[in-house]
MOPAC internal coordinates of N, CA, C and O (Angstrom, degrees):
PM7 1SCF
backbone

  N    0.0000 0     0.00 0     0.00 0    0    0    0
  C    1.4631 1     0.00 0     0.00 0    1    0    0
  C    1.5455 1   106.38 1     0.00 0    2    1    0
  O    1.2310 1   120.73 1   -51.35 1    3    2    1
  N    1.2903 1   116.21 1   128.65 1    3    2    1
  C    1.4610 1   121.06 1  -177.36 1    5    3    2
  C    1.5279 1   112.22 1   -97.24 1    6    5    3
  O    1.2310 1   121.11 1   133.32 1    7    6    5
  N    1.2895 1   115.49 1   -46.68 1    7    6    5
  C    1.4579 1   120.05 1  -175.15 1    9    7    6
  C    1.5408 1   109.91 1  -138.67 1   10    9    7
  O    1.2310 1   120.62 1   -45.26 1   11   10    9
  N    1.3046 1   116.41 1   134.74 1   11   10    9
  C    1.4720 1   118.80 1   177.64 1   13   11   10
  C    1.4982 1   107.47 1  -141.59 1   14   13   11
  O    1.2310 1   120.42 1   -44.66 1   15   14   13
  N    1.3017 1   116.80 1   135.34 1   15   14   13
  C    1.4541 1   123.61 1   170.84 1   17   15   14
  C    1.5218 1   107.76 1  -135.47 1   18   17   15
  O    1.2310 1   119.47 1    12.99 1   19   18   17
  N    1.2864 1   118.62 1  -167.01 1   19   18   17
  C    1.4550 1   120.13 1  -176.67 1   21   19   18
  C    1.5093 1   113.81 1   -68.69 1   22   21   19
  O    1.2310 1   120.65 1   160.90 1   23   22   21
  N    1.3512 1   116.37 1   -19.10 1   23   22   21
  C    1.4493 1   118.78 1  -173.48 1   25   23   22
  C    1.5243 1   116.16 1  -108.15 1   26   25   23
  O    1.2310 1   118.91 1   148.54 1   27   26   25
  N    1.3149 1   119.68 1   -31.46 1   27   26   25
  C    1.4676 1   119.11 1  -174.98 1   29   27   26
  C    1.5223 1   111.72 1  -151.08 1   30   29   27
  O    1.2310 1   122.08 1   -16.51 1   31   30   29
  N    1.3293 1   113.63 1   163.49 1   31   30   29
  C    1.4298 1   122.45 1   179.33 1   33   31   30
  C    1.5334 1   108.06 1  -129.01 1   34   33   31
  O    1.2310 1   120.64 1   -46.95 1   35   34   33
  N    1.3148 1   116.39 1   133.05 1   35   34   33
  C    1.4680 1   121.10 1   176.38 1   37   35   34
  C    1.5005 1   106.94 1  -109.53 1   38   37   35
  O    1.2310 1   120.51 1   -54.30 1   39   38   37
  N    1.3690 1   116.62 1   125.70 1   39   38   37
  C    1.4732 1   119.00 1  -178.27 1   41   39   38
  C    1.5088 1   107.57 1  -148.88 1   42   41   39
  O    1.2310 1   122.68 1   -19.78 1   43   42   41
  N    1.3491 1   112.46 1   160.22 1   43   42   41
  C    1.4729 1   119.80 1   177.55 1   45   43   42
  C    1.5128 1   109.52 1  -103.55 1   46   45   43
  O    1.2310 1   121.74 1   -55.75 1   47   46   45
  N    1.3701 1   114.27 1   124.25 1   47   46   45
  C    1.4663 1   120.34 1  -178.66 1   49   47   46
  C    1.5044 1   106.59 1  -128.07 1   50   49   47
  O    1.2310 1   120.91 1   -55.99 1   51   50   49
  N    1.3200 1   115.86 1   124.01 1   51   50   49
  C    1.4832 1   122.60 1   179.38 1   53   51   50
  C    1.5347 1   112.21 1    49.37 1   54   53   51
  O    1.2310 1   120.80 1  -139.41 1   55   54   53
  N    1.3150 1   116.07 1    40.59 1   55   54   53
  C    1.4638 1   120.45 1   176.26 1   57   55   54
  C    1.5318 1   114.25 1    83.46 1   58   57   55
  O    1.2310 1   120.10 1  -177.80 1   59   58   57
  N    1.3160 1   117.41 1     2.20 1   59   58   57
  C    1.4818 1   120.62 1   179.33 1   61   59   58
  C    1.5158 1   110.05 1  -118.62 1   62   61   59
  O    1.2310 1   120.99 1   -41.85 1   63   62   61
  N    1.3256 1   115.70 1   138.15 1   63   62   61
  C    1.4514 1   121.17 1   174.58 1   65   63   62
  C    1.5121 1   109.44 1   -82.07 1   66   65   63
  O    1.2310 1   120.77 1   -49.34 1   67   66   65
  N    1.3269 1   116.14 1   130.66 1   67   66   65
  C    1.4408 1   119.74 1   175.45 1   69   67   66
  C    1.5438 1   109.58 1  -131.80 1   70   69   67
  O    1.2310 1   120.85 1   -31.43 1   71   70   69
  N    1.2904 1   115.98 1   148.57 1   71   70   69
  C    1.4577 1   121.42 1   178.41 1   73   71   70
  C    1.5165 1   107.51 1  -125.36 1   74   73   71
  O    1.2310 1   119.95 1   -56.66 1   75   74   73
  N    1.2980 1   117.71 1   123.34 1   75   74   73
  C    1.4485 1   123.91 1  -178.15 1   77   75   74
  C    1.5351 1   109.14 1  -130.38 1   78   77   75
  O    1.2310 1   121.62 1   -32.13 1   79   78   77
  N    1.3161 1   114.51 1   147.87 1   79   78   77
  C    1.4544 1   118.15 1   173.57 1   81   79   78
  C    1.5186 1   107.41 1   -78.02 1   82   81   79
  O    1.2310 1   120.81 1   -18.09 1   83   82   81
  N    1.2867 1   116.06 1   161.91 1   83   82   81
  C    1.4664 1   121.67 1   178.87 1   85   83   82
  C    1.5228 1   109.95 1   -59.24 1   86   85   83
  O    1.2310 1   120.12 1   138.40 1   87   86   85
  N    1.3243 1   117.37 1   -41.60 1   87   86   85
  C    1.4749 1   120.55 1   179.85 1   89   87   86
  C    1.5109 1   111.29 1   -66.61 1   90   89   87
  O    1.2310 1   119.24 1   144.85 1   91   90   89
  N    1.3477 1   119.05 1   -35.15 1   91   90   89
  C    1.4565 1   121.17 1   175.75 1   93   91   90
  C    1.5249 1   111.56 1   -63.91 1   94   93   91
  O    1.2310 1   120.77 1   138.50 1   95   94   93
  N    1.3158 1   116.12 1   -41.50 1   95   94   93
  C    1.4888 1   120.92 1   177.71 1   97   95   94
  C    1.5363 1   108.93 1   -61.59 1   98   97   95
  O    1.2310 1   120.03 1   135.03 1   99   98   97
  N    1.3272 1   117.55 1   -44.97 1   99   98   97
  C    1.4745 1   120.55 1   179.84 1  101   99   98
  C    1.5255 1   109.91 1   -64.65 1  102  101   99
  O    1.2310 1   120.25 1   135.47 1  103  102  101
  N    1.3324 1   117.13 1   -44.53 1  103  102  101
  C    1.4861 1   119.82 1  -179.08 1  105  103  102
  C    1.5270 1   111.67 1   -64.71 1  106  105  103
  O    1.2310 1   120.48 1   141.22 1  107  106  105
  N    1.3199 1   116.68 1   -38.78 1  107  106  105
  C    1.4740 1   120.28 1   177.59 1  109  107  106
  C    1.5385 1   110.99 1   -63.96 1  110  109  107
  O    1.2310 1   121.27 1   141.29 1  111  110  109
  N    1.3228 1   115.18 1   -38.71 1  111  110  109
  C    1.4590 1   118.85 1   178.24 1  113  111  110
  C    1.5265 1   109.99 1   -63.80 1  114  113  111
  O    1.2310 1   120.56 1   136.65 1  115  114  113
  N    1.3476 1   116.53 1   -43.35 1  115  114  113
  C    1.4914 1   120.27 1   177.64 1  117  115  114
  C    1.5270 1   109.81 1   -61.83 1  118  117  115
  O    1.2310 1   119.97 1   136.42 1  119  118  117
  N    1.3268 1   117.66 1   -43.58 1  119  118  117
  C    1.4717 1   120.83 1  -178.82 1  121  119  118
  C    1.5468 1   109.33 1   -61.83 1  122  121  119
  O    1.2310 1   120.87 1   139.09 1  123  122  121
  N    1.3211 1   115.95 1   -40.91 1  123  122  121
  C    1.4840 1   120.69 1   177.25 1  125  123  122
  C    1.5273 1   110.98 1   -59.68 1  126  125  123
  O    1.2310 1   120.55 1   134.98 1  127  126  125
  N    1.3215 1   116.55 1   -45.02 1  127  126  125
  C    1.4431 1   120.48 1  -178.20 1  129  127  126
  C    1.5423 1   110.94 1   -65.39 1  130  129  127
  O    1.2310 1   119.97 1   139.86 1  131  130  129
  N    1.3363 1   117.66 1   -40.14 1  131  130  129
  C    1.4553 1   122.64 1   175.65 1  133  131  130
  C    1.5295 1   110.10 1   -61.33 1  134  133  131
  O    1.2310 1   121.48 1   133.34 1  135  134  133
  N    1.3397 1   114.78 1   -46.66 1  135  134  133
  C    1.4610 1   119.11 1  -178.97 1  137  135  134
  C    1.5231 1   111.85 1   -61.09 1  138  137  135
  O    1.2310 1   120.11 1   137.83 1  139  138  137
  N    1.3242 1   117.39 1   -42.17 1  139  138  137
  C    1.4556 1   120.49 1   179.99 1  141  139  138
  C    1.5157 1   112.48 1   -64.99 1  142  141  139
  O    1.2310 1   120.27 1   153.33 1  143  142  141
  N    1.3149 1   117.09 1   -26.67 1  143  142  141
  C    1.4719 1   120.73 1   178.35 1  145  143  142
  C    1.5340 1   109.36 1   -82.30 1  146  145  143
  O    1.2310 1   120.09 1   135.56 1  147  146  145
  N    1.3259 1   117.43 1   -44.44 1  147  146  145
  C    1.4453 1   121.46 1  -171.87 1  149  147  146
  C    1.5464 1   114.81 1   -80.67 1  150  149  147
  O    1.2310 1   119.98 1   139.35 1  151  150  149
  N    1.3154 1   117.64 1   -40.65 1  151  150  149
  C    1.4675 1   121.10 1  -174.97 1  153  151  150
  C    1.5268 1   112.56 1   -53.20 1  154  153  151
  O    1.2310 1   118.99 1   133.05 1  155  154  153
  N    1.3339 1   119.53 1   -46.95 1  155  154  153
  C    1.4652 1   118.14 1  -179.99 1  157  155  154
  C    1.5349 1   113.80 1   -59.71 1  158  157  155
  O    1.2310 1   120.44 1   153.88 1  159  158  157
  N    1.3153 1   116.76 1   -26.12 1  159  158  157
  C    1.4781 1   121.63 1  -178.88 1  161  159  158
  C    1.5221 1   112.72 1   -82.46 1  162  161  159
  O    1.2310 1   120.03 1   173.49 1  163  162  161
  N    1.3383 1   117.56 1    -6.51 1  163  162  161
  C    1.4681 1   120.28 1  -177.43 1  165  163  162
  C    1.5276 1   111.98 1   -85.37 1  166  165  163
  O    1.2310 1   120.58 1   169.11 1  167  166  165
  N    1.3211 1   116.50 1   -10.89 1  167  166  165
  C    1.4658 1   120.78 1   176.65 1  169  167  166
  C    1.4917 1   113.32 1    80.52 1  170  169  167
  O    1.2310 1   120.58 1    20.48 1  171  170  169
  N    1.3600 1   116.49 1  -159.52 1  171  170  169
  C    1.4669 1   120.15 1  -173.03 1  173  171  170
  C    1.5491 1   113.37 1   -69.81 1  174  173  171
  O    1.2310 1   119.82 1   163.63 1  175  174  173
  N    1.3137 1   117.95 1   -16.37 1  175  174  173
  C    1.4611 1   120.41 1   178.83 1  177  175  174
  C    1.5257 1   111.63 1  -100.32 1  178  177  175
  O    1.2310 1   120.34 1  -150.62 1  179  178  177
  N    1.2962 1   116.95 1    29.38 1  179  178  177
  C    1.4756 1   123.02 1  -177.77 1  181  179  178
  C    1.5212 1   111.57 1   -54.24 1  182  181  179
  O    1.2310 1   120.23 1   145.08 1  183  182  181
  N    1.3591 1   117.16 1   -34.92 1  183  182  181
  C    1.4704 1   119.87 1  -175.02 1  185  183  182
  C    1.5287 1   111.03 1   -71.64 1  186  185  183
  O    1.2310 1   118.14 1   164.02 1  187  186  185
  N    1.3191 1   121.16 1   -15.98 1  187  186  185
  C    1.4517 1   122.57 1   175.18 1  189  187  186
  C    1.5372 1   111.44 1   -68.66 1  190  189  187
  O    1.2310 1   120.89 1   158.97 1  191  190  189
  N    1.3251 1   115.90 1   -21.03 1  191  190  189
  C    1.4622 1   120.82 1  -176.14 1  193  191  190
  C    1.5002 1   112.16 1  -111.37 1  194  193  191
  O    1.2310 1   119.19 1  -169.83 1  195  194  193
  N    1.3193 1   119.16 1    10.17 1  195  194  193
  C    1.4508 1   122.70 1  -175.65 1  197  195  194
  C    1.5300 1   111.68 1   -64.27 1  198  197  195
  O    1.2310 1   120.34 1   154.04 1  199  198  197
  N    1.3234 1   116.95 1   -25.96 1  199  198  197
  C    1.4685 1   120.88 1   179.74 1  201  199  198
  C    1.5319 1   112.38 1   -63.01 1  202  201  199
  O    1.2310 1   120.30 1   160.39 1  203  202  201
  N    1.2963 1   117.03 1   -19.61 1  203  202  201
  C    1.4490 1   122.73 1   176.09 1  205  203  202
  C    1.5211 1   112.29 1   -58.70 1  206  205  203
  O    1.2310 1   121.49 1   149.70 1  207  206  205
  N    1.3494 1   114.75 1   -30.30 1  207  206  205
  C    1.4606 1   120.21 1  -173.55 1  209  207  206
  C    1.5197 1   113.45 1  -105.75 1  210  209  207
  O    1.2310 1   119.46 1  -166.26 1  211  210  209
  N    1.3293 1   118.63 1    13.74 1  211  210  209
  C    1.4599 1   120.90 1   178.31 1  213  211  210
  C    1.5306 1   110.38 1   -79.05 1  214  213  211
  O    1.2310 1   121.57 1   -37.01 1  215  214  213
  N    1.2960 1   114.59 1   142.99 1  215  214  213
  C    1.4684 1   119.50 1   171.56 1  217  215  214
  C    1.5182 1   109.23 1   -85.03 1  218  217  215
  O    1.2310 1   120.45 1   -14.21 1  219  218  217
  N    1.2984 1   116.75 1   165.79 1  219  218  217
  C    1.4647 1   119.48 1   179.92 1  221  219  218
  C    1.5237 1   110.37 1   -63.44 1  222  221  219
  O    1.2310 1   120.01 1   146.53 1  223  222  221
  N    1.3410 1   117.58 1   -33.47 1  223  222  221
  C    1.4565 1   120.38 1   178.28 1  225  223  222
  C    1.5261 1   112.45 1   -66.48 1  226  225  223
  O    1.2310 1   120.96 1   139.87 1  227  226  225
  N    1.3339 1   115.76 1   -40.13 1  227  226  225
  C    1.4742 1   119.38 1   178.95 1  229  227  226
  C    1.4992 1   110.98 1   -68.30 1  230  229  227
  O    1.2310 1   120.26 1   136.50 1  231  230  229
  N    1.3304 1   117.11 1   -43.50 1  231  230  229
  C    1.4575 1   120.46 1   178.00 1  233  231  230
  C    1.5225 1   110.26 1   -62.33 1  234  233  231
  O    1.2310 1   120.23 1   137.37 1  235  234  233
  N    1.3034 1   117.17 1   -42.63 1  235  234  233
  C    1.4769 1   120.82 1   178.12 1  237  235  234
  C    1.5149 1   110.07 1   -59.99 1  238  237  235
  O    1.2310 1   120.09 1   137.85 1  239  238  237
  N    1.3164 1   117.43 1   -42.15 1  239  238  237
  C    1.4797 1   120.08 1  -179.98 1  241  239  238
  C    1.5170 1   111.08 1   -64.59 1  242  241  239
  O    1.2310 1   120.15 1   137.41 1  243  242  241
  N    1.3332 1   117.32 1   -42.59 1  243  242  241
  C    1.4759 1   120.35 1   178.05 1  245  243  242
  C    1.5351 1   111.63 1   -62.25 1  246  245  243
  O    1.2310 1   120.84 1   138.75 1  247  246  245
  N    1.3517 1   115.99 1   -41.25 1  247  246  245
  C    1.4638 1   118.70 1   178.41 1  249  247  246
  C    1.5230 1   111.49 1   -66.17 1  250  249  247
  O    1.2310 1   120.48 1   143.88 1  251  250  249
  N    1.3419 1   116.68 1   -36.12 1  251  250  249
  C    1.4589 1   120.15 1   177.29 1  253  251  250
  C    1.5131 1   110.43 1   -65.39 1  254  253  251
  O    1.2310 1   119.98 1   134.50 1  255  254  253
  N    1.3121 1   117.65 1   -45.50 1  255  254  253
  C    1.4660 1   121.48 1   178.09 1  257  255  254
  C    1.5409 1   111.98 1   -60.23 1  258  257  255
  O    1.2310 1   120.84 1   138.90 1  259  258  257
  N    1.3284 1   115.99 1   -41.10 1  259  258  257
  C    1.4513 1   120.35 1   175.92 1  261  259  258
  C    1.5260 1   110.90 1   -60.32 1  262  261  259
  O    1.2310 1   120.31 1   133.10 1  263  262  261
  N    1.3289 1   117.01 1   -46.90 1  263  262  261
  C    1.4679 1   121.73 1   177.31 1  265  263  262
  C    1.5379 1   110.38 1   -60.81 1  266  265  263
  O    1.2310 1   120.86 1   134.56 1  267  266  265
  N    1.3093 1   115.96 1   -45.44 1  267  266  265
  C    1.4676 1   121.30 1  -177.81 1  269  267  266
  C    1.5328 1   110.84 1   -60.46 1  270  269  267
  O    1.2310 1   119.83 1   132.84 1  271  270  269
  N    1.3253 1   117.92 1   -47.16 1  271  270  269
  C    1.4764 1   121.43 1  -179.32 1  273  271  270
  C    1.5156 1   110.69 1   -67.16 1  274  273  271
  O    1.2310 1   119.54 1   142.18 1  275  274  273
  N    1.3110 1   118.48 1   -37.82 1  275  274  273
  C    1.4657 1   119.94 1   176.94 1  277  275  274
  C    1.5194 1   111.92 1   -63.30 1  278  277  275
  O    1.2310 1   120.38 1   141.08 1  279  278  277
  N    1.3381 1   116.89 1   -38.92 1  279  278  277
  C    1.4496 1   121.14 1   176.86 1  281  279  278
  C    1.5290 1   110.47 1   -66.26 1  282  281  279
  O    1.2310 1   120.16 1   142.51 1  283  282  281
  N    1.3159 1   117.30 1   -37.49 1  283  282  281
  C    1.4562 1   121.43 1   179.51 1  285  283  282
  C    1.5057 1   111.65 1   -65.36 1  286  285  283
  O    1.2310 1   120.19 1   145.47 1  287  286  285
  N    1.3382 1   117.23 1   -34.53 1  287  286  285
  C    1.4532 1   120.63 1  -178.63 1  289  287  286
  C    1.5297 1   112.55 1   -64.79 1  290  289  287
  O    1.2310 1   120.47 1   156.62 1  291  290  289
  N    1.3178 1   116.71 1   -23.38 1  291  290  289
  C    1.4603 1   121.57 1   178.29 1  293  291  290
  C    1.5091 1   111.41 1   -73.55 1  294  293  291
  O    1.2310 1   120.23 1   160.16 1  295  294  293
  N    1.3241 1   117.17 1   -19.84 1  295  294  293
  C    1.4734 1   122.51 1  -176.40 1  297  295  294
  C    1.5283 1   108.71 1  -103.26 1  298  297  295
  O    1.2310 1   120.99 1   -55.49 1  299  298  297
  N    1.3433 1   115.71 1   124.51 1  299  298  297
  C    1.4679 1   117.30 1   176.67 1  301  299  298
  C    1.5290 1   109.51 1   -69.78 1  302  301  299
  O    1.2310 1   122.00 1   -65.84 1  303  302  301
  N    1.3150 1   113.78 1   114.16 1  303  302  301
  C    1.4556 1   119.89 1  -177.17 1  305  303  302
  C    1.5199 1   109.43 1  -168.22 1  306  305  303
  O    1.2310 1   120.80 1     6.66 1  307  306  305
  N    1.2979 1   116.07 1  -173.34 1  307  306  305
  C    1.4584 1   121.08 1   178.10 1  309  307  306
  C    1.5126 1   108.90 1  -110.92 1  310  309  307
  O    1.2310 1   119.83 1   -47.10 1  311  310  309
  N    1.3333 1   117.94 1   132.90 1  311  310  309
  C    1.4701 1   123.54 1   179.22 1  313  311  310
  C    1.5032 1   106.86 1   -99.09 1  314  313  311
  O    1.2310 1   120.88 1   -57.87 1  315  314  313
  N    1.3216 1   115.91 1   122.13 1  315  314  313
  C    1.4478 1   122.91 1   176.12 1  317  315  314
  C    1.5140 1   109.74 1  -116.82 1  318  317  315
  O    1.2310 1   120.31 1   -38.79 1  319  318  317
  N    1.2918 1   117.02 1   141.21 1  319  318  317
  C    1.4657 1   120.19 1   176.84 1  321  319  318
  C    1.5233 1   107.84 1  -120.13 1  322  321  319
  O    1.2310 1   120.84 1   -51.02 1  323  322  321
  N    1.3156 1   115.99 1   128.98 1  323  322  321
  C    1.4555 1   120.92 1  -178.60 1  325  323  322
  C    1.4958 1   111.42 1  -106.03 1  326  325  323
  O    1.2310 1   120.10 1   180.00 1  327  326  325

């Protein structure tokens, strides 16, 4: 944790800097606890319901990647994933 005040926390996670409010951190922890309780009860198709536990940031990132890849398909080139 680099900086903390009453409103937000700036930290580096998996090589990325993120800034979250204290309430977002608490809400994410609650969401994680709910997911850990509910996912085992969903059975073998648990991944069909994983969207239930996405945050707005994660959903936004997935939508951005979808848009990015669709734009790339319009350009004749090679797609590499690292």
